C-alpha positions as CSV (number, residue, x, y, z in Angstrom):
1,X,116.5,80.7,133.3
2,X,113.2,78.9,133.8
3,X,113.9,75.3,132.4
4,X,110.4,75.1,131.1
5,X,110.6,78.1,129.0
6,X,109.9,77.2,125.2
7,X,112.3,78.7,122.8
8,X,110.2,80.1,119.7
9,X,113.2,80.7,117.5
10,X,111.5,81.3,115.2
11,X,117.6,78.3,107.3
12,X,120.0,77.0,104.8
13,X,122.9,75.6,102.1
14,X,122.8,73.3,99.4
15,X,125.5,70.4,98.8
16,X,125.8,68.7,95.7
17,X,124.2,65.8,97.3
18,X,121.1,67.7,97.9
19,X,120.2,68.6,94.4
20,X,116.5,69.9,94.2
21,X,116.8,73.0,92.0
22,X,119.7,72.6,90.1
23,X,122.1,74.8,91.7
24,X,125.3,73.8,93.6
25,X,124.8,76.4,96.3
26,X,126.9,77.7,99.5
27,X,126.4,80.0,102.3
28,X,128.2,83.0,102.6
29,X,129.1,84.7,106.2
30,X,128.1,88.4,106.2
31,X,127.5,91.0,108.8
32,X,128.5,91.7,112.2
33,X,129.5,89.0,114.8
34,X,127.4,87.6,117.3
35,X,124.2,85.7,117.8
36,X,121.2,86.5,115.4
37,X,117.9,86.3,117.3
38,X,115.6,87.7,114.7
39,X,115.8,88.8,111.2
40,X,113.0,90.8,109.1
41,X,113.2,91.8,105.5
42,X,111.0,94.8,104.3
43,X,108.7,93.6,102.0
44,X,108.5,96.8,100.1
45,X,112.3,97.0,99.7
46,X,114.1,93.7,100.2
47,X,117.3,95.4,100.1
48,X,116.6,96.6,103.5
49,X,117.1,94.1,106.5
50,X,116.9,94.5,110.3
51,X,118.7,92.4,112.6
52,X,118.4,91.7,116.5
53,X,121.7,90.5,117.6
54,X,123.7,90.0,120.8
55,X,125.6,93.1,119.6
56,X,122.6,95.5,119.1
57,X,120.1,96.2,116.4
58,X,121.4,96.4,113.0
59,X,120.2,97.8,109.8
60,X,121.5,97.2,106.1
61,X,120.1,99.0,103.1
62,X,122.0,96.7,100.4
63,X,120.6,93.2,101.4
64,X,123.3,92.7,103.8
65,X,126.6,94.1,102.3
66,X,126.8,96.8,104.8
67,X,125.2,97.4,108.3
68,X,124.4,100.4,110.5
69,X,124.1,99.8,114.3
70,X,120.9,101.5,115.4
71,X,120.1,102.9,118.7
72,X,117.0,101.2,120.7
73,X,116.4,100.7,124.5
74,X,116.3,98.2,125.9
75,X,118.1,96.0,123.3
76,X,116.0,94.3,120.6
77,X,115.7,90.2,120.3
78,X,112.6,90.5,118.1
79,X,112.1,92.7,114.8
80,X,109.2,92.7,112.4
81,X,108.6,95.1,109.4
82,X,104.9,95.9,108.9
83,X,103.0,93.8,106.3
84,X,101.0,96.9,104.9
85,X,102.7,100.0,105.4
86,X,106.2,100.6,103.8
87,X,109.1,101.9,106.3
88,X,107.1,100.6,109.5
89,X,108.8,98.1,111.8
90,X,108.2,96.9,115.3
91,X,110.9,95.4,118.0
92,X,110.8,93.9,121.3
93,X,112.8,92.1,123.6
94,X,112.3,88.6,124.9
95,X,115.2,89.3,127.8
96,X,114.4,90.6,131.3
97,X,116.8,93.7,130.8
98,X,114.6,96.1,132.6
99,X,111.0,97.0,133.4
100,X,108.4,98.6,131.0
101,X,110.0,97.1,127.8
102,X,107.1,96.8,125.5
103,X,106.8,97.1,121.9
104,X,108.7,99.7,119.8
105,X,107.9,101.3,116.5
106,X,110.1,102.8,113.7
107,X,108.3,104.8,110.9
108,X,111.8,105.0,108.9
109,X,112.6,101.6,108.3
110,X,114.5,101.1,111.6
111,X,116.9,104.0,111.9
112,X,114.9,105.6,114.9
113,X,112.5,104.0,117.4
114,X,109.9,105.2,120.0
115,X,107.6,103.5,122.2
116,X,104.2,102.0,121.3
117,X,101.3,102.4,123.8
118,X,102.2,98.8,125.0
119,X,105.0,99.9,127.4
120,X,104.2,97.8,130.3
121,X,105.4,94.4,129.4
122,X,108.7,93.3,131.0
123,X,109.3,90.9,128.2
124,X,108.0,90.4,124.8
125,X,107.9,86.8,123.8
126,X,106.6,86.7,120.3
127,X,105.9,89.4,117.9
128,X,104.3,89.1,114.3
129,X,102.5,91.2,111.5
130,X,99.6,90.6,109.2
131,X,98.0,92.8,106.3
132,X,94.7,91.6,107.8
133,X,92.2,93.0,108.9
134,X,94.0,96.2,107.7
135,X,97.3,96.6,109.5
136,X,97.9,94.4,112.3
137,X,100.6,93.3,114.9
138,X,100.6,90.5,117.5
139,X,102.6,90.5,120.7
140,X,102.7,87.9,123.3
141,X,104.1,89.4,126.7
142,X,105.2,88.6,130.1
143,X,104.6,90.7,133.4
144,X,106.7,90.3,136.6
145,X,104.2,90.3,139.4
146,X,104.4,90.1,143.2
147,X,106.9,87.6,144.6
148,X,108.4,87.3,141.0
149,X,105.0,85.6,139.7
150,X,104.7,85.8,136.0
151,X,101.6,87.2,134.0
152,X,101.2,86.5,130.5
153,X,99.2,88.5,128.2
154,X,98.3,88.3,124.2
155,X,97.8,91.5,122.6
156,X,97.1,92.9,118.8
157,X,97.1,96.4,117.5
158,X,95.3,97.7,114.2
159,X,96.4,101.2,114.4
160,X,100.4,100.9,114.6
161,X,100.8,100.6,118.3
162,X,98.5,103.5,119.5
163,X,96.3,101.2,121.2
164,X,96.2,97.6,122.3
165,X,93.6,94.8,122.6
166,X,94.3,92.1,125.0
167,X,92.9,88.8,123.9
168,X,94.4,85.8,125.8
169,X,96.1,85.5,129.2
170,X,97.5,82.8,131.6
171,X,96.3,79.5,131.0
172,X,95.0,80.6,127.4
173,X,98.4,82.3,126.5
174,X,99.6,81.7,123.0
175,X,103.3,82.0,122.0
176,X,104.5,82.0,119.2
177,X,101.8,83.6,117.3
178,X,102.0,83.1,113.5
179,X,99.2,84.9,111.1
180,X,99.2,84.5,107.4
181,X,100.5,87.7,105.6
182,X,97.2,88.8,104.1
183,X,94.3,86.6,105.6
184,X,92.5,86.0,108.8
185,X,94.0,82.6,109.5
186,X,96.3,82.6,112.7
187,X,98.2,79.6,114.0
188,X,99.7,79.4,117.7
189,X,101.2,77.2,120.4
190,X,99.1,77.4,123.5
191,X,100.3,77.2,127.0
192,X,100.3,73.3,126.9
193,X,102.7,73.2,123.8
194,X,99.5,72.4,121.6
195,X,98.6,73.9,118.1
196,X,95.6,76.2,117.9
197,X,94.1,77.7,114.7
198,X,91.8,80.9,114.4
199,X,89.8,81.6,111.1
200,X,88.8,84.9,112.4
201,X,92.0,87.0,113.2
202,X,92.3,85.9,116.5
203,X,88.8,86.2,117.7
204,X,88.2,82.7,118.5
205,X,90.6,79.5,118.4
206,X,90.2,76.0,117.9
207,X,92.4,73.2,118.8
208,X,94.3,71.4,116.0
209,X,95.1,67.4,116.0
210,X,97.9,66.5,118.3
211,X,101.3,66.6,116.7
212,X,102.5,63.1,115.8
213,X,105.6,63.7,117.3
214,X,105.4,64.2,121.0
215,X,107.2,63.5,124.1
216,X,106.3,61.4,126.8
217,X,104.7,63.2,129.5
218,X,102.7,66.5,129.5
219,X,105.5,68.8,130.1
220,X,109.1,67.1,130.1
221,X,111.6,69.0,132.2
222,X,114.3,70.9,130.2
223,X,113.9,73.2,127.1
224,X,111.3,73.0,124.1
225,X,111.8,74.5,120.9
226,X,108.6,75.2,118.8
227,X,108.2,76.7,115.4
228,X,105.4,77.2,112.9
229,X,105.4,78.3,109.1
230,X,102.6,78.8,106.8
231,X,102.5,77.9,103.2
232,X,102.0,81.3,101.3
233,X,99.4,79.6,98.8
234,X,97.2,78.3,101.4
235,X,96.7,78.7,104.9
236,X,95.4,75.1,105.2
237,X,98.9,73.9,104.8
238,X,101.1,74.5,107.9
239,X,104.5,73.3,109.0
240,X,105.1,72.7,112.7
241,X,107.9,71.5,115.0
242,X,108.2,70.7,118.9
243,X,111.4,69.6,120.3
244,X,112.1,68.9,123.8
245,X,115.7,68.9,124.9
246,X,116.1,67.4,128.6
247,X,118.9,68.6,130.9
248,X,120.4,65.2,130.1
249,X,120.8,66.0,126.7
250,X,118.3,63.8,125.4
251,X,115.9,65.0,122.9
252,X,112.5,63.9,121.6
253,X,109.7,65.5,119.1
254,X,110.2,66.5,115.6
255,X,108.6,68.3,112.6
256,X,105.1,67.7,110.9
257,X,103.0,69.1,108.1
258,X,99.2,69.6,107.8
259,X,97.2,70.2,104.5
260,X,94.0,70.4,106.1
261,X,94.4,73.2,108.5
262,X,95.7,71.1,111.4
263,X,92.9,68.5,111.1
264,X,95.6,65.8,110.4
265,X,99.5,66.0,110.7
266,X,102.1,63.9,108.8
267,X,105.5,63.3,110.4
268,X,108.3,64.7,108.1
269,X,111.6,62.8,107.7
270,X,114.1,65.6,107.9
271,X,117.1,64.0,109.0
272,X,117.5,65.6,112.0
273,X,115.9,67.6,114.8
274,X,114.1,70.5,113.8
275,X,113.9,73.9,115.9
276,X,113.1,76.8,113.3
277,X,111.3,76.7,109.7
278,X,110.8,78.9,106.9
279,X,109.0,78.5,103.6
280,X,110.1,80.2,100.5
281,X,107.4,83.0,99.6
282,X,108.2,82.5,95.9
283,X,108.2,78.9,95.7
284,X,106.3,77.2,98.4
285,X,107.6,73.8,97.6
286,X,110.8,74.8,98.9
287,X,111.1,74.6,103.1
288,X,114.0,75.2,105.0
289,X,114.4,73.4,108.4
290,X,117.4,74.3,111.1
291,X,118.1,73.1,114.6
292,X,119.6,75.0,117.5
293,X,119.9,72.4,120.2
294,X,122.1,73.5,123.0
295,X,122.2,74.0,126.9
296,X,124.5,74.8,129.5
297,X,125.8,71.0,129.5
298,X,126.9,71.6,126.0
299,X,124.5,69.4,124.2
300,X,124.4,69.3,120.5
301,X,122.7,67.1,117.8
302,X,125.6,66.5,115.8
303,X,125.3,66.1,112.0
304,X,123.8,68.7,109.5
305,X,121.6,71.2,111.3
306,X,120.3,72.7,108.3
307,X,118.3,70.8,105.7
308,X,116.1,71.8,102.7
309,X,113.0,70.2,100.9
310,X,112.2,71.2,97.2
311,X,109.2,69.1,97.1
312,X,107.0,70.5,99.9
313,X,108.5,68.4,102.7
314,X,108.4,65.0,101.1
315,X,112.1,64.7,101.0
316,X,115.0,66.4,102.5
317,X,118.8,66.9,102.0
318,X,121.5,68.6,103.9
319,X,121.9,72.2,102.8
320,X,124.8,73.5,105.0
321,X,127.7,73.9,102.6
322,X,129.8,76.7,103.9
323,X,127.9,77.2,107.0
324,X,130.4,77.6,109.8
325,X,127.9,77.6,112.9
326,X,126.1,74.5,113.7
327,X,123.2,76.1,115.6
328,X,120.6,78.0,113.6
329,X,118.3,80.4,115.5
330,X,116.2,82.2,112.7
331,X,115.5,82.3,108.9
332,X,114.4,85.3,106.9
333,X,113.7,85.0,103.0
334,X,112.9,87.9,100.9
335,X,109.5,88.2,99.0
336,X,111.0,86.9,95.7
337,X,113.1,84.1,97.3
338,X,116.5,85.9,96.1
339,X,118.0,86.2,99.4
340,X,117.9,83.6,102.0
341,X,119.4,84.4,105.7
342,X,120.2,82.2,108.1
343,X,120.8,83.7,111.6
344,X,123.0,81.4,113.7
345,X,124.6,81.6,117.4
346,X,127.7,82.6,115.6
347,X,127.0,85.1,112.9
348,X,124.7,85.6,109.9
349,X,124.8,83.6,106.5
350,X,123.1,84.3,103.1
351,X,122.2,82.2,100.2
352,X,121.5,83.7,96.9
353,X,118.8,81.8,95.0
354,X,119.8,81.6,91.2
355,X,117.5,83.2,89.0
356,X,115.8,85.6,91.4
357,X,115.9,89.1,91.8
358,X,115.3,91.7,94.8
359,X,111.9,93.1,95.2
360,X,111.4,97.1,95.3
361,X,107.5,97.8,95.2
362,X,107.7,101.3,96.8
363,X,109.7,104.5,97.5
364,X,111.7,104.2,100.8
365,X,110.3,106.6,103.4
366,X,112.1,109.9,104.2
367,X,115.1,108.8,106.3
368,X,114.4,111.9,108.4
369,X,111.0,110.9,109.1
370,X,110.0,110.3,112.8
371,X,112.9,91.0,112.0
372,X,111.1,82.8,120.5
373,X,111.4,82.6,123.6
374,X,108.3,81.4,124.9
375,X,107.5,80.7,128.6
376,X,105.5,78.1,130.1
377,X,102.9,79.3,132.6
């Protein structure tokens, strides 16, 4: 693996010492075994969940109580339900498993899959959806060229993958790409590990201020973890983390918050290194932060690797009661904040927020009808 790869991986439990919403919480392990790379919840039916794992792509129709293995080739490591159309989902792989991986699409909630028009990339490093301007999906991709040279390209599609527009490549490459759910603002990390912002749905980008927690040197050797999360109430409020883990297991970097669209940043005292973030869509003062710092040398941050804030990132408490795995790869939270999922290197965990209920806003589609790793150029 290229040691300059940036892992964009892009959750959670409450101990009694972490009181903030009054509940004494615990995580419960559910689902199949293996590493959980990506989780996505249907925004129109929160009982349907897709999970890309080391054992394959799984679908649940009952909030994670039962799971069915779905057929998709190559194996998916990224999944995302469409933000505007019920039952539509996208998938890709960030592993070099075969040529012409591209982006896949499902029209029946993840039961069956087919190729989109983007069938050339050897690897999809970032996959994200937005309901703006109509029904958009973003994909950051890699191609293998002659002499194993890499070519990086960012795409977007507004017609469910029937056509794709290339908007960034090589030195301008962006990944991960994180759009707001129903507006024109898009945040991303650029090829130098800096955050950029677009106010016009990725037509143009402007650099934000540098993060206050950076490492010495432009590109330290080793592995870097980056993540972004947007406050659902205001796209000017954004959370970001960049953490570099060197080959000798030393770690630098941290998590920050901006309330002015990235013009200024404030470092957050989470209480540990952060490699993945999530904001509760029903209560934006609640933020989850997880860590997955490992390497071939067996590096590990130690201590709690999952924290929660209930005041918009001002204060944080350990939130890992019942969590057996110490490495958090990804989060997913349903639209009403009822279920919070934490995907780890050793299984899936769920926390049920007291007082919340599942969301079902549209009928399910006909079941017979046809949710990062980021390279350094």
